[in-house]
N, C-alpha and C positions, 0 to 999 in steps of 0.2 A: 631591878631592885625595887624597894619600897621608897617612895618619896613623900614628903609631907605636903599635903594639899594646902594651898593658901587659904587664909580665913575668908569667910563671906563678907562682902561689902555690906554696908548698912542697909542699902536698898534691896539687897538680895536675901536678907535674913528672913527666916521662916516665921510665919505667924502661927503660934501654937494652936489657937482656937480654930483657925482655918484648916490646919493639918488634921486636928482631931475630928472636925466635922467631916472632912473628906474621907478619913479612915472609917468612921462609922457608916457613912453612906456606902462605901465600897463593900463593907462586910454585909450590910443588909440587902443591897441591890443584887448581889450574887445569888443568894437563894431565891429572891423574888424573880429574877430572870430565869432561874432553873425551873421554877414553878410554871413558867409560860411554855415550856417545851414538853415533849412527850415523855421525857425521863421522869420528871416529877420530883416532888419533895415530900418528906414525912414531917409535916409541921407539928404534929402532936407527939412525936417521939420524945421521951421513952414511954409515955403513957399509952400511946396507941401506935400501931404500925401502919395506919391508914396512909395511902399515898394520895397526893393532890396533883392533878395534871391540868395544864392550861391548853395544851394542843394548839398553841398559837404560833410559836416560832420553831424553826429547825434548831437542833441542839447548838450548832455553830452557824448562826445566820450571817452570811457574808455581807448582806446589806446593812445590818446593824453595825458591824465592825467598820465597814467603809464609811458610813455616815459619821460615826463618832470620831474615827481617825481623821477624816477630812476637816471636821470642826476644830480638832486640836491643832492640826497643821496650820490652818488659816489663822487661828487665834494667836499662835506663836509668831507667824510671819507679820501679822498686822499689829501685834502688840496690844491687843485688847480682847476681852472675853466674849464679845457679841457673837462671833461665828460659832463658838462652842455652845453657847446657849441656844442658838438657832438649830444647831445639829441635834441637841437634846429634844427640842420641840418637834423636829421632823421625825426623829426616831420614835417618840411617843405617839405621833400620828400614825406612823407605819405600823406600830404594834397594835393600835386600836383597829386599824383597817384589816390587819391579818386576823385578829380575833373575831371581828364581825364576819369576815370571809369564811372562816372555819365554822362559825356558828350557823351561818346561812347554808353552807354546803351540807352540814350534818342534818339540818332539818329537811333539805331536799332529798338527800339519800334515804332518810328514814321514811319519808312520804312515798318515794318510789318503791322501796322495798315492801311497804305495807300494801300499796296498790297492786303489786304483783303477787300478793298472797304469801310472801316469804316471812319467815320469823324475824322479828326485830328485837334482839336481846341487847346487844352492845354494838356500838359503832365507833370506830376510830377514824377521825379525819386528821391526817398527819401532814404537816408542811413538808415540802421536799426542798433539797438544796437548790439555791439560785432562783428557781422559778416561783415567784410569789403568787402566781395565778393558777397554780396547780396544787392538788392535794392527793395524797395516797389514801385509799379507803380500805378499811378492813371491817367486814360485817360478820358478827358472830351468828352463825346460822345453825346452831345446835351442835351437831357432831362435826362441823367443819367451819372454816373461815372462808368467806368470799373475798377475793382481793381485786381491787380496781383502782381507777384513776378518775378524779373529778377535775375538769378543766373549764375555767370560767369563760375562755374565749374560743371554745371549740364546740362543735355539735357532732354527735351528742355529747353533752357535758359529762355524763357518767358512762364510763366504759369498764366493764368487768373483764379481768384478764385471767381468771381461773379461780381455783379454790385449793385448799389444803385440808386434809382430814386431821382432826385433833389426835385421834388414837389414844385418848386418855384412859380408855378402859382396857387397853392391851395389858396382859399380865406383866410383861417386862416393864411397861411404863409405870405401872403401879408400884413395882419393886423399886424403880428409880426414884419415884416420889418419896419413898420411905427413907432414902439415904439422907445423911446430914446435908451434903452439898446440894442434892436435888431439892430438898425442902427449902433450903436457903435461897436457891435460885428462884423457886416458885413464889416466894414472898415478894420478889421484885418483878418477875415476868408478868406481863399484862395480857398477852394473847398467846399462851404457850401451846405448842403441839409437840408430839413425840414421834420419833423415828427409831425403830429397833433394827439393828444390823448384827451381823456375826452369827455364831451358832445359837440355836434355840436354847440350849442348856446354859450358856453363859454369854448372853447378848451384850452389845454396846447400845445404850439408849441415848439418843441425842434429844435434849430438851431445847427447843428453839422458841424464841419470842418473835412472833410474826410481825410485830410493830417495827422491827429493825432488819430482819433478814428471813429468808426462807432456806438459806444454806446451812445445813447442820454442821459444817466445818468452818463456819464464819468465825473470825477472831473476836467479834463482839456480838452479843445477843444470843449466844448459844452455849450450852454445856453438854459435854459428853461424859456419860457415866458407864464405866465398864463393870458390869455386875459379876459377882462370884457365881460359880456353878449353882444351879438350883439345888436346894437342900443343904448347901454349905453354910457354915456359920458366918454371918456378916458383922459380928461384933455388936457393939452397942449402937442401936439406931442406924445400922448399915454402915458403920465407920470402916468396916473391913473391905468395902468395895474399892476398886482401883479407879479413881476418878481422873479423867483428863479434862481439864477445865479450859474452855475458851472464854475470853474475858467478858466481864460484866462491867 
């Protein structure tokens, strides 16, 4: 059943100003932290759809969570806020170190690519889970993406693991881009590539964002668009296509 909770003791009563300040801080720090990862934020929306990326932290960085949680636990056990403040300072230093590491790795990869005569259009230096001393590398090489790893404590530091063709000029890919869901996904995707499967007359086109996955069937970072037969009416803006969506 429902029971009435006892009233707060005087010393336990909440301070409105403190609660309001913490509420505002939590609301603003969430998008700020989202800006630091590879997912990004659209700070100028609704006036502009431009995305801003920090490429500094993994989307769910376990070290940030562990340090902040440890500060809260110690503060509660000791009955004072100093451990929590220390945890915030350590997290701030960790974020700065991660940002500097990504910036330095990006410059090194760009220099190596230019020295080898490769095209240097766009480079993603993406944090990986758990290992703060390693980055995932994606280099836009024109019609393909080169995929690699950058490791601070290993030699060679930069190791290429393969490449994936964009296939953006494939007729089925262009049809998938014209669908409502395909166009919406592409406003979010940062390093998209296309894989067409099924019959040539009515293919299934997988639009995949290489910053998160290379698997066209992945539950996150990929979209599957089942196109209608060639020549069939697809409705307004391709709305008649049967789309099977994997999460964004």
